[in-house]
N, C-alpha and C positions, 0 to 999 in steps of 0.2 A: 580539761575536766578528763575523767577515766571512766570509761564504759557508759560514758552518756552522751546520748547524739539529742541535740536543743533544734527545733524546726518551729516556725512561727505558721499558722495555718489561717484562714477565715481573714484573709487582709489585714493579719496582725491583731486580730482580737482573741487567739486561742494560741497557746505555746505547748506544744506537745514533747514530751522528754521519753526517749527510746534507751531502756536499759535491758542488757541481756543479762536475765537471773543466772544464767549457767556460770557466768565468769565469777573468778576468784578473784583479788586484788591482795590476798593475805590476811593477816589478822588484824584487827582493829588497834588502836595505839593502847587501851586497855589489856588487850590480849584475850577478851572474853567472848567476841564476836569474831565472824568473817567479813572484812568489807567485800562489797560487789559491787558498788559504783560509788563514785565521790566527784562534787562539783571543783573541789579543792579550793572552797571559799567561795565569796561572792561573785557572780558570774553576770554582768549586764546581759540583757535580753537586746540583740540588735536585730536589725530589718537586714533584709535580703542585701543592701547596699554596704553592711556593716556600720550603719548608724546607731548608737543605743536609741532606746523606745522610751526610757524612763523607768524601767523597772529591771530588778536581779533577781535573781534565786540563789539559794546555797543547799545543796542536798546530799546527804551522804544515805546508803543502802546497806544496812547490816542483816545478816541471818546467823542463826545458830551454828557453830562447828559441826562439820560431819564426824561421824565416828572415827574417822580416819585422821581428821585434824585434832579432834580431841587426846587421840592418842599421843600425838607430836607435841601436846601441851606440857609445859613444866609443871608437875602436881604441886611444888612448894608456892609457886607465885600464880599460879593460872594462867600464864602466858604461853605462848608458843615457844618452842625450842627453834633457836636458829642455827 
């Protein structure tokens, strides 16, 4: 996982996900948004001992690019320049 902290609360009844919204992981695959956080696919929810509790999550958090990021985009394809 990138920029996501997962934690079980209330004796395993509540899953808390913490994401730093000031982070930037770079452009999304399409290049139209900026990726803030990603679970990098399905992630099993585990208890404090590392045992799966029978559920999973998949999460991506995006935002529109800042003006600086927008200026760095390739105007032809709408993708960030590398």
